[in-house]
C-alpha positions as CSV (number, residue, x, y, z in Angstrom):
1,M,-31.7,-12.1,-23.3
2,L,-28.6,-14.3,-23.4
3,R,-26.0,-11.1,-23.7
4,G,-27.4,-8.8,-21.3
5,K,-26.9,-12.0,-19.0
6,A,-23.3,-11.9,-20.1
7,V,-23.0,-8.5,-19.4
8,F,-24.1,-8.8,-16.3
9,A,-21.6,-11.9,-15.5
10,V,-18.6,-9.9,-16.7
11,F,-19.8,-6.8,-14.7
12,V,-20.3,-8.8,-11.8
13,L,-17.2,-11.5,-12.1
14,A,-15.2,-7.8,-12.3
15,L,-16.2,-7.4,-8.8
16,M,-13.8,-10.6,-7.1
17,G,-10.5,-9.9,-5.5
18,L,-8.1,-11.8,-7.7
19,S,-6.6,-15.5,-6.7
20,Q,-4.0,-16.8,-8.2
21,L,-4.7,-20.1,-9.1
22,G,-1.6,-22.2,-10.7
23,G,-2.4,-22.9,-14.1
24,C,-5.3,-21.0,-14.9
25,G,-3.8,-18.8,-17.2
26,R,-3.3,-21.9,-19.6
27,D,-7.0,-23.1,-19.2
28,K,-8.3,-23.2,-22.6
29,D,-11.6,-22.1,-21.7
30,I,-10.2,-18.5,-19.9
31,S,-8.3,-18.2,-23.1
32,E,-11.1,-18.3,-25.3
33,G,-13.3,-16.4,-22.8
34,K,-10.9,-13.1,-22.6
35,R,-10.6,-13.7,-26.3
36,A,-13.8,-13.5,-26.7
37,L,-13.8,-9.8,-23.7
38,R,-11.7,-8.3,-26.3
39,W,-14.2,-8.6,-29.1
40,R,-16.8,-8.0,-26.8
41,K,-18.7,-11.4,-27.8
42,Y,-20.3,-11.2,-24.3
43,D,-22.3,-14.9,-25.2
44,E,-19.1,-16.4,-26.0
45,A,-17.0,-14.9,-23.3
46,L,-20.2,-16.5,-20.6
47,A,-20.0,-19.4,-22.3
48,A,-16.5,-20.3,-22.2
49,F,-16.1,-18.7,-18.3
50,T,-19.1,-20.8,-17.2
51,N,-17.2,-23.9,-18.8
52,A,-14.8,-23.4,-16.8
53,V,-16.3,-22.9,-13.3
54,Q,-18.5,-25.8,-14.3
55,R,-15.2,-28.3,-14.3
56,K,-13.0,-26.0,-11.5
57,P,-15.9,-24.4,-9.2
58,D,-12.7,-22.4,-7.5
59,L,-12.0,-20.5,-10.5
60,V,-14.9,-18.2,-10.3
61,V,-12.2,-16.4,-7.6
62,W,-10.0,-16.3,-10.6
63,I,-12.0,-15.4,-13.3
64,Y,-13.5,-12.2,-11.1
65,G,-9.7,-11.5,-10.5
66,L,-9.1,-11.6,-14.3
67,L,-12.2,-9.3,-15.6
68,G,-11.2,-7.7,-12.2
69,L,-12.7,-4.1,-12.2
70,D,-13.7,-2.4,-9.0
71,R,-12.7,-5.2,-6.5
72,Y,-14.1,-2.9,-3.6
73,K,-17.3,-1.2,-3.5
74,T,-17.4,1.8,-5.8
75,R,-19.7,4.4,-6.7
76,R,-20.1,7.7,-8.7
77,L,-20.1,10.6,-7.2
78,T,-20.4,12.9,-9.8
79,I,-23.2,13.4,-13.0
80,N,-22.5,16.0,-15.9
81,E,-22.3,15.8,-19.3
82,A,-18.9,17.9,-19.0
83,G,-15.9,16.2,-17.1
84,D,-15.1,16.5,-13.8
85,Y,-11.3,16.0,-12.9
86,D,-8.6,16.0,-10.5
87,P,-10.4,14.7,-6.8
88,L,-8.5,15.2,-3.5
89,F,-10.0,14.2,0.0
90,S,-9.7,17.0,2.2
91,P,-7.4,16.7,5.4
92,D,-10.3,15.2,7.8
93,G,-12.0,13.0,4.7
94,E,-14.9,15.0,4.9
95,Q,-14.4,17.1,1.5
96,I,-13.4,16.5,-2.1
97,V,-11.9,19.1,-4.0
98,F,-12.7,18.8,-7.8
99,R,-12.5,20.7,-11.2
100,S,-15.3,20.7,-13.8
101,R,-16.0,22.0,-16.8
102,R,-20.2,21.6,-16.4
103,D,-20.3,25.5,-17.0
104,G,-18.5,25.8,-20.0
105,N,-14.8,26.2,-18.5
106,S,-12.7,25.0,-15.9
107,E,-13.6,26.1,-12.5
108,I,-13.1,24.9,-8.9
109,Y,-16.3,22.6,-7.1
110,V,-16.2,21.2,-3.5
111,M,-18.7,18.2,-2.4
112,A,-19.2,16.4,0.7
113,S,-17.0,12.9,0.3
114,D,-20.3,10.8,-0.1
115,G,-20.9,13.5,-3.5
116,S,-23.6,15.5,-1.8
117,Q,-23.7,18.7,-1.6
118,P,-21.5,20.0,-4.6
119,R,-20.6,23.6,-4.7
120,R,-18.9,25.7,-7.4
121,L,-16.5,27.7,-5.3
122,T,-14.9,29.8,-8.2
123,F,-17.0,31.8,-11.1
124,N,-14.9,33.1,-13.8
125,E,-14.2,32.9,-17.6
126,A,-11.1,31.5,-17.3
127,A,-9.8,28.4,-16.6
128,D,-9.1,28.0,-12.5
129,V,-7.1,24.7,-12.0
130,D,-4.8,22.7,-9.8
131,A,-6.8,23.5,-6.5
132,S,-5.4,21.8,-3.2
133,F,-6.1,22.1,0.5
134,S,-4.5,24.0,3.3
135,P,-3.0,21.2,5.7
136,D,-6.0,22.5,8.4
137,G,-8.6,22.5,5.4
138,R,-9.9,25.7,5.5
139,Q,-8.4,27.3,2.7
140,I,-8.3,26.0,-0.9
141,A,-5.1,27.4,-3.1
142,F,-5.5,26.8,-6.9
143,V,-4.2,29.0,-10.1
144,S,-6.2,30.6,-12.3
145,K,-5.9,32.6,-15.5
146,R,-8.8,35.3,-14.7
147,D,-5.6,38.1,-14.8
148,G,-4.5,37.5,-18.1
149,N,-1.6,34.3,-17.0
150,R,-1.6,31.5,-14.3
151,E,-1.3,33.1,-11.1
152,I,-1.8,31.4,-7.6
153,Y,-4.7,32.7,-5.6
154,V,-6.0,31.4,-2.0
155,M,-9.9,31.3,-0.8
156,K,-11.7,29.9,1.9
157,L,-13.7,26.5,1.7
158,D,-16.6,27.9,0.7
159,G,-15.2,29.4,-2.1
160,S,-15.1,33.1,-0.5
161,Q,-12.5,36.0,0.2
162,P,-10.6,34.7,-2.6
163,R,-7.2,36.7,-3.3
164,R,-4.1,36.8,-5.6
165,L,-0.7,35.8,-3.8
166,T,1.2,36.3,-7.0
167,N,1.5,38.9,-9.6
168,N,4.0,38.3,-12.5
169,E,3.7,39.0,-16.7
170,T,5.0,35.3,-16.9
171,D,3.3,31.8,-15.1
172,D,3.0,31.2,-11.0
173,A,2.0,27.3,-11.5
174,S,2.3,24.3,-9.1
175,P,1.1,25.5,-5.2
176,C,2.0,22.9,-2.7
177,F,1.1,23.9,1.1
178,S,4.1,23.1,3.8
179,P,2.8,20.4,6.1
180,D,2.7,23.4,9.2
181,G,0.5,25.5,6.4
182,K,3.1,28.4,6.6
183,E,4.1,28.4,3.6
184,I,3.7,28.0,-0.3
185,V,6.2,26.5,-2.8
186,F,5.4,26.9,-6.3
187,V,6.7,27.5,-9.6
188,S,7.4,30.8,-11.4
189,G,8.8,32.0,-15.0
190,R,9.1,35.5,-13.8
191,D,13.2,35.3,-14.2
192,G,13.4,34.2,-17.3
193,N,12.5,30.3,-16.9
194,E,10.6,27.8,-14.4
195,E,12.1,28.2,-11.5
196,I,11.0,27.0,-7.7
197,Y,9.9,29.7,-4.9
198,V,8.4,30.0,-2.1
199,M,6.4,32.2,0.0
200,K,4.4,32.6,3.1
201,S,1.1,31.7,2.6
202,D,-0.6,35.0,2.6
203,G,1.7,35.5,-0.4
204,S,4.2,38.0,1.5
205,D,7.9,37.3,1.4
206,Q,8.4,35.9,-1.9
207,R,11.8,34.2,-2.5
208,R,13.3,31.8,-5.3
209,L,15.1,28.8,-4.3
210,T,16.7,27.8,-7.4
211,D,18.5,29.8,-9.8
212,N,19.6,27.3,-13.2
213,R,19.6,28.2,-16.4
214,V,17.1,25.0,-17.2
215,E,13.8,24.3,-15.5
216,D,13.1,23.3,-12.7
217,C,9.5,21.6,-11.9
218,D,6.9,19.6,-9.5
219,P,8.0,20.8,-5.7
220,L,7.1,19.3,-2.9
221,F,7.5,19.5,0.7
222,S,8.8,16.4,2.8
223,P,6.7,15.2,5.1
224,D,8.4,16.6,8.0
225,G,8.6,20.4,6.1
226,E,12.8,20.3,6.2
227,E,13.4,19.9,2.4
228,I,11.7,20.3,-0.9
229,L,11.3,17.3,-3.6
230,F,11.6,18.9,-7.1
231,A,13.2,17.7,-10.7
232,S,15.5,20.1,-13.1
233,K,16.9,19.4,-16.6
234,P,20.4,20.2,-15.8
235,D,22.0,18.0,-19.1
236,G,19.1,18.3,-21.3
237,N,16.7,15.6,-19.5
238,W,14.8,15.6,-16.4
239,E,16.3,14.5,-13.0
240,I,14.9,14.7,-9.4
241,Y,16.7,16.9,-6.9
242,V,16.5,17.6,-3.1
243,M,17.3,20.9,-1.1
244,K,16.6,22.4,2.7
245,S,13.6,24.0,2.6
246,D,15.3,27.9,2.2
247,G,16.7,26.3,-1.0
248,S,20.3,25.4,0.4
249,E,22.0,22.4,-0.2
250,P,20.4,20.9,-3.5
251,R,21.3,17.7,-3.7
252,R,21.2,15.3,-7.1
253,L,19.1,12.1,-6.5
254,T,18.7,10.9,-10.2
255,D,21.6,10.3,-12.7
256,N,20.5,9.2,-16.2
257,R,20.3,10.0,-20.1
258,A,16.7,9.6,-19.4
259,D,14.0,11.4,-17.8
260,D,13.2,10.8,-14.6
261,L,10.1,13.0,-13.1
262,F,6.7,13.5,-10.6
263,P,8.6,12.3,-7.5
264,F,6.7,11.5,-4.4
265,F,7.5,11.3,-0.6
266,S,6.5,8.3,1.4
267,P,4.3,9.3,4.0
268,D,7.4,8.7,6.4
269,G,9.5,10.8,4.0
270,E,12.0,7.5,4.2
271,Q,11.1,7.0,0.6
272,I,10.6,8.6,-2.7
273,V,8.5,6.8,-6.1
274,F,9.1,8.4,-9.2
275,L,9.0,8.1,-12.6
276,S,11.9,6.9,-15.1
277,A,12.3,6.1,-19.0
278,R,15.7,4.7,-18.0
279,D,14.6,1.7,-19.6
280,M,13.2,2.2,-22.7
281,D,9.7,3.1,-21.6
282,V,7.9,5.0,-18.7
283,E,8.0,2.7,-15.1
284,I,7.8,3.3,-11.3
285,Y,10.8,3.4,-9.7
286,V,11.9,4.0,-5.7
287,M,14.7,4.8,-3.8
288,T,15.2,6.0,-0.3
289,S,15.1,9.7,0.5
290,H,19.1,10.0,-0.2
291,G,18.7,8.7,-3.6
292,S,20.0,5.1,-2.5
293,K,18.8,1.9,-3.8
294,Q,17.1,2.9,-6.9
295,Q,15.1,-0.1,-7.7
296,R,12.3,-0.5,-10.3
297,L,9.0,-1.9,-9.3
298,T,6.7,-2.3,-12.7
299,A,8.3,-3.5,-16.0
300,N,5.9,-3.0,-18.8
301,K,5.9,-1.9,-22.6
302,A,3.2,0.0,-22.1
303,G,3.8,2.5,-19.4
304,D,3.1,3.2,-16.0
305,Y,2.2,6.5,-14.6
306,E,0.7,8.6,-11.1
307,P,2.4,6.9,-8.5
308,S,1.9,7.5,-5.2
309,F,2.0,5.9,-1.7
310,S,-0.8,4.7,0.6
311,P,-1.1,6.7,3.9
312,D,-0.1,3.9,6.0
313,G,3.0,3.4,3.3
314,K,2.3,0.1,2.9
315,S,1.6,0.1,-0.8
316,I,1.1,2.3,-3.9
317,V,-1.3,3.0,-6.0
318,F,-0.7,3.6,-9.9
319,V,-2.4,4.1,-13.1
320,S,-1.1,1.2,-16.2
321,W,-1.6,1.1,-19.8
322,R,-0.5,-2.4,-19.7
323,D,-4.1,-3.5,-20.7
324,V,-4.7,-1.4,-23.7
325,R,-6.7,1.5,-21.7
326,A,-5.7,3.4,-18.5
327,E,-6.3,1.2,-15.4
328,I,-5.9,1.7,-11.7
329,Y,-3.3,-0.6,-9.4
330,R,-2.2,-1.4,-7.0
331,M,0.9,-2.9,-5.1
332,A,3.1,-3.2,-2.3
333,S,5.8,-0.8,-1.9
334,D,8.6,-2.9,-2.4
335,G,6.7,-3.9,-5.9
336,S,5.4,-7.3,-5.4
337,E,1.8,-8.4,-5.6
338,P,0.5,-6.1,-8.7
339,R,-3.5,-5.9,-8.6
340,P,-5.8,-4.3,-11.0
341,L,-8.0,-2.0,-8.7
342,T,-10.1,-1.4,-12.1
343,I,-10.6,-3.0,-15.4
344,N,-13.0,-1.6,-18.2
345,E,-13.2,-0.3,-21.2
346,V,-12.7,2.8,-21.1
347,D,-9.6,4.9,-19.0
348,D,-10.0,5.2,-15.1
349,D,-6.9,7.7,-13.5
350,T,-6.4,10.0,-11.3
351,P,-6.4,7.8,-8.1
352,S,-6.2,9.5,-4.2
353,F,-6.6,8.0,-1.3
354,S,-8.4,9.4,2.1
355,P,-6.3,10.4,4.7
356,D,-7.7,7.2,6.1
357,G,-6.7,4.9,3.4
358,K,-10.1,3.6,3.6
359,K,-10.8,5.6,0.4
360,M,-10.3,6.2,-2.8
361,V,-11.6,8.6,-5.3
362,F,-10.3,8.7,-9.0
363,V,-11.8,9.8,-12.7
364,S,-13.6,7.1,-15.1
365,K,-15.3,7.5,-18.0
366,R,-17.4,4.4,-17.8
367,D,-20.3,6.1,-17.9
368,G,-19.9,8.0,-20.9
369,N,-18.0,11.1,-19.7
370,R,-15.1,11.7,-17.3
371,E,-16.9,11.9,-13.5
372,I,-15.6,11.4,-10.3
373,Y,-15.8,7.7,-8.5
374,V,-15.2,6.6,-5.2
375,M,-13.8,3.3,-4.1
376,D,-14.3,1.9,-0.6
377,M,-11.3,0.0,0.0
378,T,-12.8,-1.6,3.2
379,R,-16.0,-3.7,1.4
380,P,-14.5,-6.2,-1.2
381,V,-17.6,-8.1,-2.9
382,E,-18.0,-11.1,-0.8
383,R,-17.4,-14.5,-2.7
384,G,-20.1,-16.3,-2.0
385,Q,-22.8,-13.7,-2.7
386,I,-21.2,-13.3,-6.3
387,A,-20.8,-17.1,-7.1
388,G,-24.6,-17.3,-5.5
389,A,-25.7,-14.8,-8.5
390,L,-23.7,-16.9,-11.0
391,G,-25.2,-20.3,-9.4
392,V,-21.9,-21.5,-8.8
393,T,-21.0,-23.7,-5.9
394,L,-17.6,-22.8,-4.4
395,G,-15.6,-25.8,-3.5
396,K,-14.5,-25.3,0.1
C-alpha cells in the first residue's frame, strides 16, 4: 500500500512546474530522496520527500520540478504492441502524420490531433518513412523503398493518388517542401555521391544544386524560401552551409575540426540552431543566419540533440541525455532557463510543436513500447490541487 502511494506521489509530483528555491539542492532529505528514486526505492523516496515538505511546505513546488515529468497535461494518442515514430502536426494543427510498425513494417499513418480516426495511408511490404506535409496540408511527401531503392513519393492527405517523383538506381531522400509548396528540395546519390537537388512539387524539372566530391545532406528551405540550409563535409567533417534557392552563392557558416550538423532556421529566419561536437561532446549552438555570433547554449557531457524553435521563436525544445535517459527539455532561445518537460525511467524524444505552439507531440516508451503522446503547453497542473492530493499545505 505504501509503495502504491509512493508511486502515485512520484507520478503526481512529476506533474508540477519547477520553482528554483535557494538551497533546495543541498537539503539532506532531498538528496536522500533523489538517491532512493534512482534506485527505485519508492517507500524511502516518499519518506524523505515528505520530511522535506513538512519542514518547508514550499518545497513541494521544487520537488515537482525535481521529479519533473509532464509539467503540462499529457495524453497518449496511440496504443499498439509495435512502435509508432516521427509524429508531425499538419499546417492547420488538425492532423498528425506518423509512421508505425503496427502492421509488420514501417508504414505512414495519419490521425486527428486528439488521437482519433487513425488511418493507414500506405500499403507496401517495403518501408515508407520521412513523411511531411505540404504547406497547404493537402499532400504528404515521403520516402519509400517499394520499387527497390529509396525514392521520393507524394500522396493526398487521405493516402490516395500516390505518385513517384524520383526514379534512380541510387537513393533519393530527405524531401522538404518550399514555403510556397511549389518545390521540393532533397538529397540524391544519382551522380556518385550525395548532393542537394531541387524539383517542382510534381516531380518535374529536377536540378542539381551542389557539386562536390563530398556528401551534402539535411537540406532545408529558409522561412521566406530564398535560401537553402544544408550540411557538407569539405574537410572530412560536417560543416553548415547556406545557398540561394537556385544553388548559387553557397556560403560556409561554420568552420571547426569537429562536426556541425542538423541546422534549423528560427521562424523569422534570423537565427539558426544546430548541433556541434566542437567542445568534445554534442551540444546545441545558435548563430545568426549569416553565421555570426555563434553561441553554445547547452553544456553537458551526456549530449543534447534534436533542437528546434517554438513557433514564436522564443524558446527551443530539445532532447537531452543528461539524466541518463533521453528526456525532453525546453529553454529560452538564448539558452537561459532550461527546464525538463519530461522525466521518466524510459526515453522521451522526437518533440515537435503544433503550428500555434500550444501543443507538443512526442514519442515515449513509458507504457512499454514507443507510442505517441501530446502535451498541452497551455495547461499546467495547479500547485494547490496537487499539494492537496498529498495532504500538504502550501505557504502563501
